C-alpha positions, 0 to 999 in steps of 0.5 A: 832279155829279162831284168831284175830289181836290186836289193837294198842294204842298211847303211854300215857305220865304222867303229871310231875307237875302242870302248872306253878310249878317247885318246885316238878318236881324232885319228880315225875317220868318221863313218860314212855320211852318204849324201845324194842329189838328183841331176838332169843331163841331156843326150841330144834333145832327150832329158835324162835323170840321174842320181848321185851318191857320195860320202861327205866325210871323205875328202878329195876326189875319188873314183866314180862308178856308173850304175846302169839299171835293169830293164825296169828302168831308173828305180830304187835298185840302181839308186841303192847301188849308188848309195852302197858305192858311196859307203864303199868310198866311191861316187856312185851315179845311177844313170838313165837309159830310157829318158825322163827317169822312166821306170816300171814294175810290170814286165810288159812295160819293161820290155817295151822300154828296153825295146825302144831304147835298143832300137838305135844302138848308137843312141844307147851308147850316146846316153851312156857317154852323156852319163859318163860326162856328167859324172866326170864333172862332179867335184868329188870325182877323179875323172881319170878313174871311172868304172861302170856296173850294170844289172841284166839289161845294164850288164849288157850295156856295160859289157858293150862299152867294154867291147867297144873300147870305152874309156873305163877302168873296169866294168862289172856285169851282175846277171847281165845278158851276154850277147854274142858279137865280134870284138876287135883285137886289142880294143878292150881296155877295161878290166871286165868282171862277169858275175852270173848264175850257174842256173840262170836260164836266160844266161846259159852256160853256152852263152858264158863260154861263147863270151869267154871265147870271144874275149880270148880271141880278141886278146882280152883274156887276161882282163876278164874274170867270170864267176858263176855262182852254183844254184843262182838264177836270174836276178839273184841280186834283187829281193823283188825277183821272186814276186815278179812271177817270171820263171827263172828269176830268184833272189839269193841273199848269199850270192848278192853279198858274194857278188858285191864283194867280188866287185869291191875286190876288183875295184880295190885292185883297179883303184888302189 
């Protein structure tokens, strides 16, 4: 399984009022003021490190969204996703599946980190749950409205949570691994969005169709949407993808934007 980094976008600011007019500016919410903080939490005796982002200009509790990193670990790719989620009106939390916030830029190290993390799938799931528990304690988060997104390795993680019937409203996989496996009928509760590259050699069309068939067989077909982007390869959201030197990886700015917008559309449906 391969992973890819993530692209960062500049913070957008909302226009407060029409030019030359001040009469209604008091009725318009200020643009996002994204604040962040580091958090530490535990899974058993393992210290995990998270990164939480929220809009300080937004009042009240709002949905929380967990961000599961690529095989590279807890890096700026995941943190930038948390920031972008905060801009969009959610509380984003980039979590840690490796422990101690480990991250790397070398494929060999990434493979070793991922292999170690996936040796015990029960521990992997427990680390996700620990992050979810941490996010629901945040004073800005509505604990009844939680989603999760993931990239590559992280996409496989969030899809596994959906297959297991985790208490999530939605999960979104960006160029995530589609690992085949049985899904018990009626277990899937979350809305599921799979965003994949049609030319991704690591997630071939057969894997996509196998996943689709498994979800339909489990009665989860109406909950699942799959978008396959023509020409997109693995790591299409990661501006660093082309510099890694791995065949089949390529950043695609257009698909990066389109896939993010598809995620936001789903969240607007799930969290009206």
